[in-house]
C-alpha positions in Angstrom: 13.4 22.1 -18.8 10.7 19.6 -19.9 7.8 21.8 -19.0 5.6 23.9 -21.3 5.7 27.7 -21.0 2.4 27.6 -19.2 4.2 26.3 -16.2 6.7 29.3 -16.1 4.8 31.7 -13.7 4.4 28.8 -11.2 7.9 27.5 -11.7 9.2 31.0 -10.7 6.8 31.8 -7.9 5.4 28.5 -6.6 7.9 25.7 -7.5 6.9 23.6 -4.5 3.3 23.4 -5.9 4.5 22.3 -9.3 6.7 19.6 -7.7 3.9 18.3 -5.5 1.3 18.2 -8.3 3.9 16.6 -10.7 4.8 13.8 -8.1 1.1 13.0 -7.6 0.6 12.8 -11.4 3.4 10.2 -11.3 2.1 8.1 -8.4 -1.7 8.3 -9.0 -1.6 7.3 -12.7 -5.2 6.2 -13.4 -4.3 3.2 -15.6 -1.9 1.9 -13.1 -4.4 2.3 -10.3 -7.1 0.5 -12.2 -4.7 -2.4 -12.9 -3.8 -2.5 -9.2 -7.6 -2.7 -8.4 -8.1 -5.5 -10.9 -5.2 -7.5 -9.5 -6.0 -7.0 -5.8 -9.8 -6.8 -5.3 -11.5 -10.0 -4.4 -15.2 -9.0 -4.2 -15.6 -5.5 -5.8 -15.8 -5.1 -9.5 -15.9 -2.3 -12.0 -19.2 -1.5 -13.8 -19.6 2.2 -14.4 -17.3 3.8 -11.8 -13.6 3.2 -12.2 -11.5 2.8 -9.1 -9.1 5.5 -10.3 -12.1 8.0 -10.5 -13.0 7.2 -6.9 -9.4 7.7 -5.8 -9.2 11.0 -7.6 -12.5 12.2 -6.0 -11.5 11.2 -2.5 -7.9 12.5 -2.9 -9.4 16.0 -3.5 -10.7 15.8 0.1 -7.7 14.2 1.7 -5.3 16.7 0.2 -7.4 19.6 1.4 -8.6 20.8 -2.0 -12.2 20.1 -1.3 -14.0 20.3 2.1 -16.0 17.1 1.7 -16.7 14.1 -0.6 -20.0 15.6 -1.7 -18.3 19.0 -2.5 -15.8 17.2 -4.6 -18.6 15.3 -6.4 -20.6 18.5 -7.0 -17.6 20.0 -8.8 -17.5 17.2 -11.4 -21.1 15.9 -11.2 -22.0 17.0 -14.8 -19.3 14.8 -16.2 -19.3 12.0 -13.7 -20.7 8.6 -14.8 -22.7 7.8 -11.6 -24.7 9.4 -8.8 -23.4 10.6 -5.5 -25.0 7.7 -3.8 -23.2 5.3 -6.0 -19.9 7.0 -5.0 -20.7 6.5 -1.3 -21.7 2.9 -2.0 -18.4 2.2 -3.7 -16.4 3.9 -0.9 -18.0 1.8 1.8 -17.0 -1.4 0.1 -13.4 -0.8 -0.9 -11.4 -3.7 0.5 -8.6 -2.9 2.9 -6.2 -5.0 0.8 -6.8 -2.6 -2.1 -6.2 0.5 0.0 -3.0 -1.0 1.4 -1.8 -1.9 -2.1 -2.1 1.8 -3.0 0.5 2.7 -0.4 2.8 -0.2 -1.3 2.7 0.7 -5.0 3.4 4.3 -4.3 6.5 3.5 -2.3 7.8 1.2 -5.0 7.3 3.9 -7.7 8.8 6.7 -5.7 11.9 5.0 -4.2 13.8 5.0 -7.5 13.3 8.8 -7.7 14.9 9.3 -4.3 17.8 7.1 -5.3 18.1 8.9 -8.6 18.2 12.2 -6.7 21.1 10.8 -4.6 19.1 11.9 -1.5 18.7 8.7 0.5 19.6 9.3 4.2 22.5 7.5 5.9 21.4 4.5 7.9 21.2 5.1 11.7 23.2 1.9 12.0 25.5 1.2 9.1 25.0 -2.3 7.6 21.3 -2.4 8.3 18.1 -1.2 6.6 16.1 0.4 9.4 12.3 -0.1 9.4 10.2 1.6 12.0 6.9 0.0 13.0 4.0 1.7 14.8 0.3 1.6 15.0 -2.4 4.3 14.8 -6.2 4.1 15.4 -8.2 6.4 13.2 -10.0 9.3 14.9 -13.6 8.9 15.9 -16.1 9.6 13.2 -19.5 11.3 13.5 -22.5 9.2 14.5 -23.9 9.1 11.0 -24.9 5.5 10.7 -28.2 4.5 12.2 -26.6 2.0 14.5 -24.3 4.7 15.9 -27.0 7.2 16.8 -28.0 5.3 19.9 -24.6 5.6 21.7 -22.4 8.3 23.1 -19.3 6.1 22.6 -16.8 7.3 20.1 -17.1 5.2 16.9 -13.6 4.1 15.8 -13.5 3.1 12.1 -10.3 1.2 12.1 -6.6 0.7 13.0 -3.4 0.6 10.9 0.2 -0.4 11.3 2.6 1.5 9.2 6.2 0.6 8.2 8.5 3.5 7.6 11.8 3.1 5.8 14.3 5.3 7.5 16.7 6.0 4.6 14.0 7.1 2.2 11.4 8.2 4.7 8.7 6.4 2.7 5.9 4.4 4.2 6.6 1.1 2.4 3.7 -1.0 3.8 0.5 -0.7 5.9 -1.5 -3.4 7.6 -5.2 -2.5 8.2 -8.1 -3.8 10.2 -11.7 -2.5 10.4 -11.8 -3.3 14.1 -11.0 0.1 15.7 -10.6 -1.6 19.1 -8.2 -4.2 18.0 -4.8 -4.5 19.7 -1.8 -3.5 17.6 -0.2 -6.9 18.1 -3.2 -8.6 16.5 -1.8 -7.4 13.1 1.7 -8.8 13.6 1.0 -11.9 11.6 0.6 -9.5 8.6 4.0 -7.8 9.4 6.0 -11.1 9.5 6.1 -11.6 5.7 7.4 -8.0 5.3 10.7 -8.8 7.2 13.7 -9.3 5.0 17.3 -10.3 5.7 19.4 -7.2 6.7 16.5 -5.3 8.1 16.6 -3.7 11.6 13.1 -3.3 13.0 12.4 -0.6 15.7 9.2 -0.8 17.6 7.5 -0.1 20.9 6.6 -2.6 23.6 3.2 -3.4 22.1 5.0 -5.4 19.4 7.2 -7.3 21.8 5.9 -10.8 21.5 8.0 -14.0 21.5 6.5 -15.0 18.1 7.4 -11.7 16.4 10.9 -11.6 17.8 11.5 -15.2 16.7 10.1 -14.5 13.3 12.4 -11.5 12.8 15.4 -13.5 13.9 14.5 -16.5 11.7 14.5 -14.2 8.6 18.1 -13.1 9.3 16.9 -9.7 10.4 17.4 -7.7 13.6 15.2 -5.9 16.1 15.4 -3.2 18.7 12.1 -3.4 20.6 11.2 -2.4 24.1 10.4 -5.3 26.4 6.8 -5.7 27.3 6.0 -6.5 30.9 4.3 -9.8 29.9 7.3 -11.1 28.1 9.4 -13.2 30.4 12.9 -14.6 29.8 15.8 -16.0 31.7 18.5 -13.4 32.6 22.0 -14.6 32.1 25.2 -13.5 33.9 25.6 -10.1 35.6 24.1 -6.8 34.7 27.0 -4.5 33.5 27.1 -0.7 33.5 27.6 0.7 30.0 27.8 4.5 30.7 25.2 7.1 30.0 22.9 8.1 27.2 20.9 11.4 27.0 18.1 10.2 29.2 19.9 8.1 31.9 22.3 5.4 32.9 22.7 2.4 30.6 23.1 -1.2 31.6 23.3 -4.5 29.7 22.6 -8.1 30.4 21.9 -11.1 28.2 18.5 -12.8 28.2 17.4 -16.2 27.0 14.0 -16.5 25.3 12.2 -19.7 24.3 9.4 -20.0 21.7 8.1 -23.2 20.1 11.3 -25.1 20.8 13.4 -22.2 19.4 16.0 -20.7 21.8 17.0 -17.1 21.2 19.7 -15.3 23.3 19.3 -11.5 23.1 20.9 -8.5 24.7 18.7 -6.6 27.2 19.7 -2.9 27.3 18.3 -1.2 30.4 18.1 2.6 30.8 17.6 3.9 34.4 15.9 7.2 33.5 16.8 10.6 34.9 13.1 11.5 34.7 10.1 9.1 34.8 8.1 8.5 31.6 4.6 9.8 31.4 3.5 6.3 32.5 5.6 6.6 35.6 8.3 4.2 34.5 11.7 4.9 36.0 13.5 2.2 34.0 13.0 0.7 30.5 14.4 -2.4 28.9 15.1 -2.8 25.2 15.7 -6.2 23.6 17.9 -6.6 20.6 19.7 -9.3 18.7 22.2 -6.8 17.1 25.7 -8.0 17.9 27.7 -5.9 20.3 30.3 -5.5 17.6 27.7 -3.7 15.5 26.1 -1.5 18.2 27.1 -0.7 21.7 24.5 -0.6 24.5 24.4 3.2 24.3 23.8 3.0 20.5 20.9 0.6 21.1 19.4 2.9 23.6 19.7 5.9 21.2 18.2 3.9 18.4 15.1 3.1 20.4 14.6 6.8 21.1 14.7 7.5 17.4 11.7 5.3 17.0 9.6 8.4 17.7 10.3 9.5 14.2 7.2 7.6 13.0 5.1 9.4 15.6 5.9 12.6 13.7 4.7 10.9 10.5 1.2 10.3 12.0 1.1 13.8 13.4 2.1 15.3 10.1 -0.4 13.2 8.2 -3.3 14.1 10.6 -2.4 17.8 10.9 -1.5 18.8 7.3 -3.9 16.4 5.5 -7.6 15.6 6.0 -7.1 11.8 5.9 -9.3 11.2 9.0 -12.6 12.4 7.6 -15.1 12.5 10.4 -18.1 12.1 8.0 -16.8 8.7 6.6 -18.2 6.4 9.2 -17.9 3.2 7.2 -14.6 1.6 8.1 -13.5 0.6 4.6 -14.0 4.2 3.4 -12.1 5.6 6.4 -9.2 3.2 5.8 -9.0 4.2 2.1 -8.8 7.9 3.1 -6.0 7.1 5.5 -4.0 5.2 2.8 -4.4 8.1 0.4 -3.0 10.3 3.2 0.0 8.0 3.4 0.4 8.1 -0.4 0.5 11.9 -0.1 3.1 11.6 2.7 5.2 9.5 0.4 4.9 12.2 -2.2 6.1 14.8 0.3 9.1 12.5 1.1 10.2 12.7 -2.6 9.7 16.5 -2.5 11.9 16.8 0.5 14.4 14.4 -1.1 14.7 16.8 -4.0 15.1 19.7 -1.6 17.9 17.8 0.1 19.6 17.2 -3.2 19.5 21.0 -4.0 20.0 22.6 -0.5 21.5 19.9 1.8 20.1 17.8 4.6 20.5 20.3 7.4 18.4 23.0 5.6 15.5 20.6 4.9 15.4 19.3 8.5 14.1 22.8 9.5 11.2 22.7 7.0 7.6 22.8 8.3 5.2 20.3 6.7 2.4 22.7 7.7 3.7 25.6 5.6 4.4 23.4 2.6 0.8 22.0 2.7 -0.7 25.4 3.2 1.0 26.9 0.1 0.0 23.9 -2.0 -3.6 24.1 -0.9 -3.8 27.9 -1.5 -2.3 27.6 -5.0 -3.7 24.3 -6.3 -7.1 25.4 -7.7 -5.7 28.5 -9.5 -2.8 26.5 -10.9 -5.1 23.8 -12.3 -7.2 26.5 -14.0 -4.1 28.0 -15.6 -2.5 24.7 -16.5 -4.9 22.1 -18.1 -4.8 18.6 -16.7 -3.4 17.3 -20.0 -0.2 19.3 -19.6 0.7 17.5 -16.4 1.0 14.2 -18.3 4.7 15.0 -18.9 5.4 14.0 -15.3 4.1 10.5 -16.1 5.7 10.1 -19.5 9.3 11.1 -18.6 11.9 8.6 -17.4 12.9 8.3 -13.8 16.3 10.0 -14.6 14.5 12.9 -16.4 12.0 13.4 -13.6 14.8 13.3 -10.9 16.6 16.0 -12.9 13.4 18.1 -13.2 12.6 17.9 -9.5 16.2 18.9 -8.6 16.0 21.9 -10.9 12.6 23.0 -9.4 13.9 22.4 -5.9 16.8 24.8 -6.6 14.3 27.6 -7.1 12.6 27.1 -3.7 13.1 29.8 -1.1 13.4 27.6 2.0 13.0 30.4 4.6 9.4 30.7 3.6 8.7 27.2 5.0 10.9 27.1 8.0 9.7 25.7 11.3 9.2 28.0 14.3 9.8 25.8 17.3 8.2 26.8 20.6 10.2 27.1 23.8 10.0 24.5 26.6 6.5 23.8 27.9 5.5 25.4 31.2 3.4 23.6 33.8 -0.1 25.0 33.5 -1.3 26.9 36.6 -4.1 25.4 38.7 -7.6 26.7 37.9 -10.4 27.5 40.3 -13.2 25.1 40.5 -15.6 25.4 37.6 -19.1 26.8 38.2 -21.8 26.0 35.7 -22.6 29.0 33.5 -19.7 31.1 34.9 -18.1 33.6 32.5 -15.6 36.5 32.8 -14.8 39.6 30.8 -11.3 39.3 29.2 -10.9 43.1 29.1 -11.4 43.4 32.9 -8.9 40.6 33.6 -6.3 42.4 31.4 -7.1 45.7 33.1 -6.5 44.1 36.5 -3.2 42.7 35.3 -2.1 46.2 34.2 -3.1 47.8 37.5 -0.9 45.3 39.4 2.2 46.4 37.4 
């Protein structure tokens, strides 16, 4: 093994923590981050505070190792080159393009590791690279800014569109806006240049615009996107029954779309649902330009359902990381925190890839991101005291093949049952409650005693 003997106790007892810290050492290399800042930033510049130092400070909070930015600063204040106010000033001016570049660079650095581990997942539709697109607005912040203290409205610091690569489970790109009230489709112009020939884009109806569908098709790529009610087209021929999928009966019919003189004939796959959606829809329509020879109508319907995978991404990032910091009211600072959370998510994707290489796909599907993050948080501080920061440089120096072999070896030592999910049973409809009375309270012990007396 490439690691010094100082690592041995943690390799034996907490291999997951060693893997996580080593992957972050690789992806958050200070020199690379500073070069990325120099190449991307348009207005900000470096005087006394390096961008890599700012990223390191904020990552302590995002990864859950420190409770706040100020607490992270206090820990290193004696050796830090600037004041805490200078840190906050720098945070509130980080350009969204720089934050997005962090995510893109992390995915580019980590993808070869997943390939080297031979742990890429099979495509949901052979012959296509599947990209899942979805948006997320950041959680409301505290009313810390003077302008926010005069309103009860929830202050939204921004919105993001994330692109998830299905085979590596890496977030490859993110599109950001400081306007927390912006519609998701307002960012689609930034998504178009990301489309490549051979892609298959899965997305919800908010992204179903004629311009976007035409742009994807023009780049020799494919889409499976739910039809928005405002998108109109000309139905062609008869609607044909195509059997059933897990959620209802499947039908198919061609549709002609027109955009700026371009004519696009697509397949419209309709699912008559057994149960209405939460919005009350009893039927949904999915548009695709994937040929019938490559995917049946049932396969298209099932592909659209798998789009929910990216919802799990946002849930995991928000629940296991502190990337939506309520005290960061300035939009640029909040967006940087979100992007660092996505970088951490990409690190976990590599960790899971190593576990797949050592234990198989089925075993890793049962792992809980919560328990993985919990152990890393509980171990990190003690591990960094026991192993000086200089010792971790080995993860940055070794080749991709050496690092893949090291991660596979560490993954083989992980006891997977410690991190297994505990799925709950089916949800029950909550009982109706009595009308609330202001100031009313009850004694729990009396209610329990009454329940026992009824048995």
